[in-house]
MOPAC internal coordinates of N, CA, C and O (Angstrom, degrees):
PM7 1SCF
backbone

  N    0.0000 0     0.00 0     0.00 0    0    0    0
  C    1.4467 1     0.00 0     0.00 0    1    0    0
  C    1.5331 1   107.69 1     0.00 0    2    1    0
  O    1.2310 1   120.64 1   -50.41 1    3    2    1
  N    1.3233 1   116.38 1   129.59 1    3    2    1
  C    1.4669 1   120.63 1  -179.64 1    5    3    2
  C    1.5223 1   110.18 1   -69.79 1    6    5    3
  O    1.2310 1   121.31 1   -12.30 1    7    6    5
  N    1.3349 1   115.10 1   167.70 1    7    6    5
  C    1.4607 1   117.54 1  -178.85 1    9    7    6
  C    1.5274 1   111.19 1   -66.23 1   10    9    7
  O    1.2310 1   119.84 1   145.21 1   11   10    9
  N    1.3343 1   117.91 1   -34.79 1   11   10    9
  C    1.4652 1   120.39 1   177.11 1   13   11   10
  C    1.5251 1   109.56 1   -65.16 1   14   13   11
  O    1.2310 1   120.31 1   137.41 1   15   14   13
  N    1.3415 1   117.01 1   -42.59 1   15   14   13
  C    1.4661 1   120.46 1   177.56 1   17   15   14
  C    1.5235 1   111.03 1   -60.54 1   18   17   15
  O    1.2310 1   120.26 1   139.78 1   19   18   17
  N    1.3174 1   117.11 1   -40.22 1   19   18   17
  C    1.4639 1   120.57 1   179.00 1   21   19   18
  C    1.5269 1   111.22 1   -65.17 1   22   21   19
  O    1.2310 1   120.88 1   140.92 1   23   22   21
  N    1.3106 1   115.92 1   -39.08 1   23   22   21
  C    1.4638 1   120.16 1   179.06 1   25   23   22
  C    1.5273 1   110.08 1   -68.47 1   26   25   23
  O    1.2310 1   120.42 1   137.00 1   27   26   25
  N    1.3397 1   116.80 1   -43.00 1   27   26   25
  C    1.4690 1   120.26 1   177.65 1   29   27   26
  C    1.5263 1   109.48 1   -61.40 1   30   29   27
  O    1.2310 1   120.23 1   137.12 1   31   30   29
  N    1.3281 1   117.17 1   -42.88 1   31   30   29
  C    1.4634 1   120.89 1   178.77 1   33   31   30
  C    1.5367 1   110.61 1   -59.84 1   34   33   31
  O    1.2310 1   120.67 1   136.86 1   35   34   33
  N    1.3206 1   116.33 1   -43.14 1   35   34   33
  C    1.4711 1   120.53 1   178.13 1   37   35   34
  C    1.5276 1   110.40 1   -62.82 1   38   37   35
  O    1.2310 1   120.15 1   140.50 1   39   38   37
  N    1.3308 1   117.32 1   -39.50 1   39   38   37
  C    1.4682 1   121.30 1   178.37 1   41   39   38
  C    1.5315 1   110.43 1   -64.68 1   42   41   39
  O    1.2310 1   120.62 1   139.13 1   43   42   41
  N    1.3112 1   116.43 1   -40.87 1   43   42   41
  C    1.4700 1   120.84 1   177.54 1   45   43   42
  C    1.5275 1   110.06 1   -61.32 1   46   45   43
  O    1.2310 1   120.77 1   135.17 1   47   46   45
  N    1.3251 1   116.12 1   -44.83 1   47   46   45
  C    1.4680 1   120.02 1   179.34 1   49   47   46
  C    1.5266 1   111.00 1   -61.31 1   50   49   47
  O    1.2310 1   120.65 1   137.68 1   51   50   49
  N    1.3305 1   116.36 1   -42.32 1   51   50   49
  C    1.4686 1   120.09 1   177.85 1   53   51   50
  C    1.5271 1   110.83 1   -61.51 1   54   53   51
  O    1.2310 1   120.90 1   135.44 1   55   54   53
  N    1.3296 1   115.89 1   -44.56 1   55   54   53
  C    1.4604 1   119.94 1  -179.68 1   57   55   54
  C    1.5330 1   110.39 1   -63.28 1   58   57   55
  O    1.2310 1   120.43 1   139.87 1   59   58   57
  N    1.3241 1   116.78 1   -40.13 1   59   58   57
  C    1.4622 1   120.01 1   179.45 1   61   59   58
  C    1.5306 1   111.49 1   -65.97 1   62   61   59
  O    1.2310 1   120.42 1   155.74 1   63   62   61
  N    1.3190 1   116.80 1   -24.26 1   63   62   61
  C    1.4626 1   121.51 1   176.25 1   65   63   62
  C    1.5297 1   111.79 1   -84.74 1   66   65   63
  O    1.2310 1   120.65 1  -178.00 1   67   66   65
  N    1.3361 1   116.37 1     2.00 1   67   66   65
  C    1.4617 1   120.50 1   179.15 1   69   67   66
  C    1.5173 1   113.58 1    85.62 1   70   69   67
  O    1.2310 1   119.85 1  -166.46 1   71   70   69
  N    1.3305 1   117.90 1    13.54 1   71   70   69
  C    1.4635 1   121.83 1  -179.68 1   73   71   70
  C    1.5227 1   109.11 1  -103.78 1   74   73   71
  O    1.2310 1   120.91 1   -32.37 1   75   74   73
  N    1.3102 1   115.87 1   147.63 1   75   74   73
  C    1.4576 1   121.35 1   175.76 1   77   75   74
  C    1.5256 1   108.19 1   -85.02 1   78   77   75
  O    1.2310 1   119.84 1   -65.23 1   79   78   77
  N    1.3401 1   117.92 1   114.77 1   79   78   77
  C    1.4631 1   119.40 1  -178.71 1   81   79   78
  C    1.5244 1   112.19 1   -59.19 1   82   81   79
  O    1.2310 1   120.64 1   -44.43 1   83   82   81
  N    1.3132 1   116.38 1   135.57 1   83   82   81
  C    1.4651 1   122.77 1   176.06 1   85   83   82
  C    1.5236 1   107.26 1  -140.86 1   86   85   83
  O    1.2310 1   120.77 1   -12.82 1   87   86   85
  N    1.3174 1   116.13 1   167.18 1   87   86   85
  C    1.4682 1   118.24 1   179.66 1   89   87   86
  C    1.5209 1   110.77 1   -61.72 1   90   89   87
  O    1.2310 1   120.06 1   142.79 1   91   90   89
  N    1.3200 1   117.49 1   -37.21 1   91   90   89
  C    1.4722 1   120.38 1  -179.79 1   93   91   90
  C    1.5323 1   110.87 1   -64.57 1   94   93   91
  O    1.2310 1   120.71 1   132.90 1   95   94   93
  N    1.3500 1   116.24 1   -47.10 1   95   94   93
  C    1.4639 1   119.28 1   179.32 1   97   95   94
  C    1.5256 1   111.29 1   -65.03 1   98   97   95
  O    1.2310 1   120.69 1   142.07 1   99   98   97
  N    1.3299 1   116.29 1   -37.93 1   99   98   97
  C    1.4653 1   119.92 1   179.16 1  101   99   98
  C    1.5229 1   110.89 1   -66.41 1  102  101   99
  O    1.2310 1   120.57 1   141.53 1  103  102  101
  N    1.3223 1   116.51 1   -38.47 1  103  102  101
  C    1.4656 1   120.38 1   179.24 1  105  103  102
  C    1.5255 1   109.78 1   -61.47 1  106  105  103
  O    1.2310 1   120.86 1   136.66 1  107  106  105
  N    1.3328 1   115.97 1   -43.34 1  107  106  105
  C    1.4626 1   120.06 1   178.88 1  109  107  106
  C    1.5232 1   110.10 1   -67.92 1  110  109  107
  O    1.2310 1   120.11 1   133.48 1  111  110  109
  N    1.3465 1   117.39 1   -46.52 1  111  110  109
  C    1.4601 1   122.03 1  -176.82 1  113  111  110
  C    1.5309 1   111.32 1   -60.92 1  114  113  111
  O    1.2310 1   120.58 1   144.02 1  115  114  113
  N    1.3355 1   116.50 1   -35.98 1  115  114  113
  C    1.4676 1   119.98 1  -178.68 1  117  115  114
  C    1.5294 1   111.64 1   -93.89 1  118  117  115
  O    1.2310 1   120.59 1  -169.23 1  119  118  117
  N    1.3217 1   116.48 1    10.77 1  119  118  117
  C    1.4645 1   122.97 1   175.97 1  121  119  118
  C    1.5285 1   112.40 1    56.05 1  122  121  119
  O    1.2310 1   120.76 1  -133.64 1  123  122  121
  N    1.3392 1   116.16 1    46.36 1  123  122  121
  C    1.4769 1   123.08 1   178.49 1  125  123  122
  C    1.5252 1   112.68 1    54.36 1  126  125  123
  O    1.2310 1   120.75 1  -149.19 1  127  126  125
  N    1.3179 1   116.17 1    30.81 1  127  126  125
  C    1.4568 1   121.70 1  -175.99 1  129  127  126
  C    1.5315 1   112.77 1   -78.04 1  130  129  127
  O    1.2310 1   120.53 1   157.30 1  131  130  129
  N    1.3413 1   116.59 1   -22.70 1  131  130  129
  C    1.4596 1   120.18 1  -173.67 1  133  131  130
  C    1.5252 1   111.27 1  -123.60 1  134  133  131
  O    1.2310 1   121.45 1   -29.82 1  135  134  133
  N    1.3272 1   114.83 1   150.18 1  135  134  133
  C    1.4631 1   121.07 1   177.44 1  137  135  134
  C    1.5328 1   109.47 1   -72.39 1  138  137  135
  O    1.2310 1   120.77 1   -22.21 1  139  138  137
  N    1.3267 1   116.13 1   157.79 1  139  138  137
  C    1.4606 1   121.58 1  -178.08 1  141  139  138
  C    1.5332 1   112.90 1   -55.48 1  142  141  139
  O    1.2310 1   118.64 1   136.49 1  143  142  141
  N    1.3396 1   120.20 1   -43.51 1  143  142  141
  C    1.4698 1   118.72 1   178.90 1  145  143  142
  C    1.5363 1   112.70 1   -59.31 1  146  145  143
  O    1.2310 1   120.04 1   142.60 1  147  146  145
  N    1.3340 1   117.54 1   -37.40 1  147  146  145
  C    1.4604 1   120.26 1   178.47 1  149  147  146
  C    1.5298 1   110.18 1   -68.32 1  150  149  147
  O    1.2310 1   120.46 1   141.05 1  151  150  149
  N    1.3314 1   116.73 1   -38.95 1  151  150  149
  C    1.4643 1   120.08 1   177.89 1  153  151  150
  C    1.5249 1   110.67 1   -62.65 1  154  153  151
  O    1.2310 1   120.85 1   139.11 1  155  154  153
  N    1.3165 1   115.97 1   -40.89 1  155  154  153
  C    1.4704 1   120.35 1   179.39 1  157  155  154
  C    1.5250 1   110.22 1   -64.51 1  158  157  155
  O    1.2310 1   120.38 1   135.15 1  159  158  157
  N    1.3441 1   116.87 1   -44.85 1  159  158  157
  C    1.4745 1   119.99 1   178.12 1  161  159  158
  C    1.5333 1   110.65 1   -61.36 1  162  161  159
  O    1.2310 1   120.53 1   136.90 1  163  162  161
  N    1.3187 1   116.60 1   -43.10 1  163  162  161
  C    1.4643 1   120.45 1   179.78 1  165  163  162
  C    1.5156 1   111.84 1   -64.42 1  166  165  163
  O    1.2310 1   120.53 1   139.49 1  167  166  165
  N    1.3270 1   116.58 1   -40.51 1  167  166  165
  C    1.4577 1   120.75 1   178.57 1  169  167  166
  C    1.5294 1   110.63 1   -65.72 1  170  169  167
  O    1.2310 1   120.53 1   139.02 1  171  170  169
  N    1.3341 1   116.59 1   -40.98 1  171  170  169
  C    1.4710 1   120.13 1   176.79 1  173  171  170
  C    1.5313 1   110.33 1   -62.71 1  174  173  171
  O    1.2310 1   120.65 1   138.02 1  175  174  173
  N    1.3223 1   116.36 1   -41.98 1  175  174  173
  C    1.4707 1   119.68 1   178.02 1  177  175  174
  C    1.5201 1   110.58 1   -61.49 1  178  177  175
  O    1.2310 1   120.76 1   136.67 1  179  178  177
  N    1.3232 1   116.16 1   -43.33 1  179  178  177
  C    1.4583 1   120.33 1   178.98 1  181  179  178
  C    1.5244 1   110.79 1   -60.87 1  182  181  179
  O    1.2310 1   120.57 1   133.42 1  183  182  181
  N    1.3280 1   116.52 1   -46.58 1  183  182  181
  C    1.4594 1   120.45 1  -177.41 1  185  183  182
  C    1.5248 1   112.40 1   -67.47 1  186  185  183
  O    1.2310 1   120.22 1   156.11 1  187  186  185
  N    1.3256 1   117.18 1   -23.89 1  187  186  185
  C    1.4665 1   119.83 1  -178.99 1  189  187  186
  C    1.5288 1   112.25 1   -84.38 1  190  189  187
  O    1.2310 1   119.83 1   173.83 1  191  190  189
  N    1.3188 1   117.93 1    -6.17 1  191  190  189
  C    1.4660 1   120.19 1  -179.77 1  193  191  190
  C    1.5293 1   109.94 1   -73.60 1  194  193  191
  O    1.2310 1   121.08 1   -57.35 1  195  194  193
  N    1.3236 1   115.54 1   122.65 1  195  194  193
  C    1.4649 1   119.35 1   172.53 1  197  195  194
  C    1.5327 1   107.09 1   -77.88 1  198  197  195
  O    1.2310 1   119.61 1   -13.76 1  199  198  197
  N    1.3139 1   118.36 1   166.24 1  199  198  197
  C    1.4648 1   118.76 1   179.20 1  201  199  198
  C    1.5319 1   113.06 1   -55.00 1  202  201  199
  O    1.2310 1   120.07 1   141.37 1  203  202  201
  N    1.3403 1   117.48 1   -38.63 1  203  202  201
  C    1.4692 1   120.37 1   179.23 1  205  203  202
  C    1.5232 1   110.12 1   -68.56 1  206  205  203
  O    1.2310 1   120.50 1   133.20 1  207  206  205
  N    1.3484 1   116.64 1   -46.80 1  207  206  205
  C    1.4630 1   120.50 1   178.79 1  209  207  206
  C    1.5230 1   110.16 1   -63.03 1  210  209  207
  O    1.2310 1   120.58 1   139.67 1  211  210  209
  N    1.3356 1   116.50 1   -40.33 1  211  210  209
  C    1.4629 1   121.39 1   179.25 1  213  211  210
  C    1.5250 1   109.69 1   -59.32 1  214  213  211
  O    1.2310 1   121.09 1   132.87 1  215  214  213
  N    1.3280 1   115.51 1   -47.13 1  215  214  213
  C    1.4657 1   120.35 1  -178.96 1  217  215  214
  C    1.5248 1   110.89 1   -61.23 1  218  217  215
  O    1.2310 1   120.55 1   134.34 1  219  218  217
  N    1.3403 1   116.56 1   -45.66 1  219  218  217
  C    1.4720 1   119.97 1   179.91 1  221  219  218
  C    1.5260 1   110.77 1   -66.29 1  222  221  219
  O    1.2310 1   120.47 1   136.67 1  223  222  221
  N    1.3294 1   116.71 1   -43.33 1  223  222  221
  C    1.4701 1   119.89 1   179.59 1  225  223  222
  C    1.5108 1   109.67 1   -61.30 1  226  225  223
  O    1.2310 1   120.86 1   134.46 1  227  226  225
  N    1.3195 1   115.97 1   -45.54 1  227  226  225
  C    1.4601 1   121.17 1  -178.32 1  229  227  226
  C    1.5338 1   110.36 1   -60.81 1  230  229  227
  O    1.2310 1   120.07 1   135.63 1  231  230  229
  N    1.3263 1   117.47 1   -44.37 1  231  230  229
  C    1.4678 1   120.92 1   179.11 1  233  231  230
  C    1.5241 1   110.90 1   -63.47 1  234  233  231
  O    1.2310 1   120.27 1   135.95 1  235  234  233
  N    1.3195 1   117.09 1   -44.05 1  235  234  233
  C    1.4638 1   120.95 1  -177.34 1  237  235  234
  C    1.5220 1   112.69 1   -68.25 1  238  237  235
  O    1.2310 1   120.03 1   142.68 1  239  238  237
  N    1.3174 1   117.55 1   -37.32 1  239  238  237
  C    1.4596 1   120.55 1  -172.69 1  241  239  238
  C    1.5227 1   113.42 1   -92.63 1  242  241  239
  O    1.2310 1   120.14 1   151.60 1  243  242  241
  N    1.3204 1   117.33 1   -28.40 1  243  242  241
  C    1.4511 1   119.51 1  -171.54 1  245  243  242
  C    1.5176 1   112.97 1   -98.06 1  246  245  243
  O    1.2310 1   120.30 1   136.77 1  247  246  245
  N    1.3147 1   117.03 1   -43.23 1  247  246  245
  C    1.4623 1   118.28 1  -175.47 1  249  247  246
  C    1.5171 1   110.76 1   -78.38 1  250  249  247
  O    1.2310 1   121.42 1   -37.73 1  251  250  249
  N    1.3172 1   114.89 1   142.27 1  251  250  249
  C    1.4553 1   121.06 1   177.83 1  253  251  250
  C    1.5157 1   108.59 1   -98.25 1  254  253  251
  O    1.2310 1   120.73 1   -32.66 1  255  254  253
  N    1.3025 1   116.22 1   147.34 1  255  254  253
  C    1.4527 1   119.26 1   174.68 1  257  255  254
  C    1.5279 1   107.89 1   -73.25 1  258  257  255
  O    1.2310 1   119.92 1   -20.52 1  259  258  257
  N    1.3190 1   117.75 1   159.48 1  259  258  257
  C    1.4697 1   119.96 1   178.88 1  261  259  258
  C    1.5294 1   112.43 1   -56.76 1  262  261  259
  O    1.2310 1   120.08 1   143.52 1  263  262  261
  N    1.3299 1   117.45 1   -36.48 1  263  262  261
  C    1.4660 1   119.04 1  -179.95 1  265  263  262
  C    1.5308 1   111.08 1   -69.73 1  266  265  263
  O    1.2310 1   120.19 1   143.97 1  267  266  265
  N    1.3484 1   117.24 1   -36.03 1  267  266  265
  C    1.4587 1   120.22 1   176.52 1  269  267  266
  C    1.5214 1   110.26 1   -65.95 1  270  269  267
  O    1.2310 1   120.76 1   138.44 1  271  270  269
  N    1.3353 1   116.15 1   -41.56 1  271  270  269
  C    1.4579 1   120.49 1  -179.60 1  273  271  270
  C    1.5257 1   109.97 1   -65.39 1  274  273  271
  O    1.2310 1   119.91 1   137.20 1  275  274  273
  N    1.3283 1   117.78 1   -42.80 1  275  274  273
  C    1.4612 1   121.53 1   179.13 1  277  275  274
  C    1.5140 1   110.23 1   -63.25 1  278  277  275
  O    1.2310 1   120.51 1   136.16 1  279  278  277
  N    1.3227 1   116.62 1   -43.84 1  279  278  277
  C    1.4613 1   121.09 1   178.82 1  281  279  278
  C    1.5206 1   110.57 1   -61.13 1  282  281  279
  O    1.2310 1   120.51 1   137.32 1  283  282  281
  N    1.3306 1   116.63 1   -42.68 1  283  282  281
  C    1.4526 1   121.71 1   179.45 1  285  283  282
  C    1.5270 1   110.14 1   -65.03 1  286  285  283
  O    1.2310 1   120.65 1   136.76 1  287  286  285
  N    1.3427 1   116.37 1   -43.24 1  287  286  285
  C    1.4649 1   120.98 1   178.26 1  289  287  286
  C    1.5233 1   110.99 1   -62.37 1  290  289  287
  O    1.2310 1   120.62 1   136.50 1  291  290  289
  N    1.3426 1   116.43 1   -43.50 1  291  290  289
  C    1.4667 1   120.56 1   178.71 1  293  291  290
  C    1.5233 1   110.57 1   -62.29 1  294  293  291
  O    1.2310 1   121.02 1   138.35 1  295  294  293
  N    1.3162 1   115.65 1   -41.65 1  295  294  293
  C    1.4570 1   120.65 1   179.60 1  297  295  294
  C    1.5275 1   110.66 1   -63.27 1  298  297  295
  O    1.2310 1   120.86 1   137.19 1  299  298  297
  N    1.3277 1   115.95 1   -42.81 1  299  298  297
  C    1.4624 1   119.90 1   179.16 1  301  299  298
  C    1.5251 1   110.89 1   -66.47 1  302  301  299
  O    1.2310 1   120.85 1   139.96 1  303  302  301
  N    1.3196 1   115.97 1   -40.04 1  303  302  301
  C    1.4677 1   119.27 1   178.83 1  305  303  302
  C    1.5252 1   110.75 1   -63.79 1  306  305  303
  O    1.2310 1   120.47 1   139.44 1  307  306  305
  N    1.3246 1   116.70 1   -40.56 1  307  306  305
  C    1.4642 1   120.96 1   177.55 1  309  307  306
  C    1.5256 1   109.83 1   -62.58 1  310  309  307
  O    1.2310 1   120.40 1   136.19 1  311  310  309
  N    1.3119 1   116.84 1   -43.81 1  311  310  309
  C    1.4661 1   121.23 1   179.54 1  313  311  310
  C    1.5268 1   110.70 1   -63.21 1  314  313  311
  O    1.2310 1   120.33 1   139.32 1  315  314  313
  N    1.3186 1   116.98 1   -40.68 1  315  314  313
  C    1.4699 1   120.58 1   178.09 1  317  315  314
  C    1.5199 1   110.56 1   -62.09 1  318  317  315
  O    1.2310 1   120.57 1   136.03 1  319  318  317
  N    1.3312 1   116.52 1   -43.97 1  319  318  317
  C    1.4732 1   119.97 1   179.16 1  321  319  318
  C    1.5219 1   110.80 1   -62.58 1  322  321  319
  O    1.2310 1   120.31 1   139.88 1  323  322  321
  N    1.3323 1   117.01 1   -40.12 1  323  322  321
  C    1.4650 1   120.41 1   178.08 1  325  323  322
  C    1.5295 1   110.43 1   -63.03 1  326  325  323
  O    1.2310 1   120.68 1   136.92 1  327  326  325
  N    1.3076 1   116.31 1   -43.08 1  327  326  325
  C    1.4641 1   120.28 1  -179.96 1  329  327  326
  C    1.5262 1   111.53 1   -66.83 1  330  329  327
  O    1.2310 1   120.41 1   140.81 1  331  330  329
  N    1.3226 1   116.82 1   -39.19 1  331  330  329
  C    1.4621 1   120.14 1   176.95 1  333  331  330
  C    1.5259 1   110.53 1   -61.83 1  334  333  331
  O    1.2310 1   120.67 1   139.05 1  335  334  333
  N    1.3315 1   116.33 1   -40.95 1  335  334  333
  C    1.4659 1   120.97 1   178.71 1  337  335  334
  C    1.5255 1   109.99 1   -64.20 1  338  337  335
  O    1.2310 1   120.32 1   137.48 1  339  338  337
  N    1.3285 1   116.99 1   -42.52 1  339  338  337
  C    1.4613 1   120.58 1   178.39 1  341  339  338
  C    1.5242 1   111.07 1   -61.40 1  342  341  339
  O    1.2310 1   120.49 1   138.73 1  343  342  341
  N    1.3185 1   116.66 1   -41.27 1  343  342  341
  C    1.4676 1   120.43 1   179.08 1  345  343  342
  C    1.5240 1   109.74 1   -63.55 1  346  345  343
  O    1.2310 1   120.24 1   135.27 1  347  346  345
  N    1.3263 1   117.14 1   -44.73 1  347  346  345
  C    1.4730 1   120.75 1   178.17 1  349  347  346
  C    1.5268 1   110.52 1   -58.95 1  350  349  347
  O    1.2310 1   120.38 1   134.63 1  351  350  349
  N    1.3270 1   116.88 1   -45.37 1  351  350  349
  C    1.4628 1   121.00 1   179.64 1  353  351  350
  C    1.5330 1   111.06 1   -62.41 1  354  353  351
  O    1.2310 1   120.64 1   137.64 1  355  354  353
  N    1.3143 1   116.39 1   -42.36 1  355  354  353
  C    1.4601 1   120.12 1   179.93 1  357  355  354
  C    1.5329 1   111.29 1   -66.06 1  358  357  355
  O    1.2310 1   120.15 1   141.18 1  359  358  357
  N    1.3063 1   117.32 1   -38.82 1  359  358  357
  C    1.4670 1   120.74 1   177.37 1  361  359  358
  C    1.5194 1   109.64 1   -63.24 1  362  361  359
  O    1.2310 1   120.94 1   136.39 1  363  362  361
  N    1.3248 1   115.80 1   -43.61 1  363  362  361
  C    1.4706 1   119.80 1   179.26 1  365  363  362
  C    1.5327 1   110.47 1   -62.98 1  366  365  363
  O    1.2310 1   120.25 1   135.69 1  367  366  365
  N    1.3175 1   117.13 1   -44.31 1  367  366  365
  C    1.4667 1   120.58 1   178.66 1  369  367  366
  C    1.5227 1   110.78 1   -62.79 1  370  369  367
  O    1.2310 1   120.76 1   139.80 1  371  370  369
  N    1.3043 1   116.16 1   -40.20 1  371  370  369
  C    1.4631 1   121.07 1   178.71 1  373  371  370
  C    1.5331 1   110.45 1   -61.77 1  374  373  371
  O    1.2310 1   120.89 1   134.75 1  375  374  373
  N    1.3077 1   115.91 1   -45.25 1  375  374  373
  C    1.4669 1   119.89 1   179.45 1  377  375  374
  C    1.5240 1   111.05 1   -63.17 1  378  377  375
  O    1.2310 1   120.40 1   139.08 1  379  378  377
  N    1.3360 1   116.83 1   -40.92 1  379  378  377
  C    1.4642 1   120.59 1   178.34 1  381  379  378
  C    1.5285 1   110.49 1   -63.28 1  382  381  379
  O    1.2310 1   120.78 1   138.28 1  383  382  381
  N    1.3074 1   116.12 1   -41.72 1  383  382  381
  C    1.4636 1   119.53 1   179.83 1  385  383  382
  C    1.5242 1   110.69 1   -66.78 1  386  385  383
  O    1.2310 1   120.25 1   139.81 1  387  386  385
  N    1.3154 1   117.12 1   -40.19 1  387  386  385
  C    1.4623 1   120.65 1   177.62 1  389  387  386
  C    1.5291 1   110.16 1   -61.76 1  390  389  387
  O    1.2310 1   121.00 1   138.21 1  391  390  389
  N    1.3236 1   115.70 1   -41.79 1  391  390  389
  C    1.4645 1   120.62 1   179.12 1  393  391  390
  C    1.5300 1   109.83 1   -63.63 1  394  393  391
  O    1.2310 1   120.52 1   136.11 1  395  394  393
  N    1.3274 1   116.62 1   -43.89 1  395  394  393
  C    1.4630 1   121.09 1  -179.83 1  397  395  394
  C    1.5321 1   110.95 1   -64.48 1  398  397  395
  O    1.2310 1   120.39 1   138.97 1  399  398  397
  N    1.3242 1   116.86 1   -41.03 1  399  398  397
  C    1.4769 1   120.62 1   177.57 1  401  399  398
  C    1.5235 1   109.87 1   -61.08 1  402  401  399
  O    1.2310 1   120.61 1   136.14 1  403  402  401
  N    1.3159 1   116.44 1   -43.86 1  403  402  401
  C    1.4634 1   120.84 1   178.75 1  405  403  402
  C    1.5304 1   110.48 1   -60.44 1  406  405  403
  O    1.2310 1   120.15 1   137.33 1  407  406  405
  N    1.3279 1   117.33 1   -42.67 1  407  406  405
  C    1.4704 1   121.61 1   178.89 1  409  407  406
  C    1.5328 1   110.89 1   -62.36 1  410  409  407
  O    1.2310 1   121.12 1   133.93 1  411  410  409
  N    1.3387 1   115.46 1   -46.07 1  411  410  409
  C    1.4588 1   119.47 1  -179.09 1  413  411  410
  C    1.5172 1   112.13 1   -64.68 1  414  413  411
  O    1.2310 1   120.57 1   140.54 1  415  414  413
  N    1.3133 1   116.51 1   -39.46 1  415  414  413
  C    1.4799 1   119.58 1   178.50 1  417  415  414
  C    1.5179 1   111.94 1   -66.99 1  418  417  415
  O    1.2310 1   120.05 1   146.29 1  419  418  417
  N    1.3101 1   117.50 1   -33.71 1  419  418  417
  C    1.4750 1   120.60 1  -179.12 1  421  419  418
  C    1.5262 1   110.70 1   -75.11 1  422  421  419
  O    1.2310 1   119.06 1   160.11 1  423  422  421
  N    1.3326 1   119.40 1   -19.89 1  423  422  421
  C    1.4545 1   122.96 1   179.65 1  425  423  422
  C    1.5313 1   111.75 1   -79.15 1  426  425  423
  O    1.2310 1   119.29 1   164.96 1  427  426  425
  N    1.2860 1   118.96 1   -15.04 1  427  426  425
  C    1.4722 1   122.39 1  -177.53 1  429  427  426
  C    1.4764 1   113.08 1   -66.62 1  430  429  427
  O    1.2310 1   120.10 1   180.00 1  431  430  429

């Protein structure tokens, strides 16, 4: 997504929250990620969207295709499995260290 698209998306989100998009609100919403000229261009683009153009832009930029969603889900599932494995490994290491500490303390 281009920087203008990101700014327009942020403006849409602000409008959906009942706020009037402005450069100040966009700067905060985008976490100071864009320079003022880009914010102004994005705001102008947002304001120039007719309801039909807005609807088409929103559908094109916001909705994911089923294959994108599946890919994202698969990626998240893979990441979850990796994290679960890391947790298991850390628990095992923790138990080994606890056992070793117990052994060392009993040798005193």
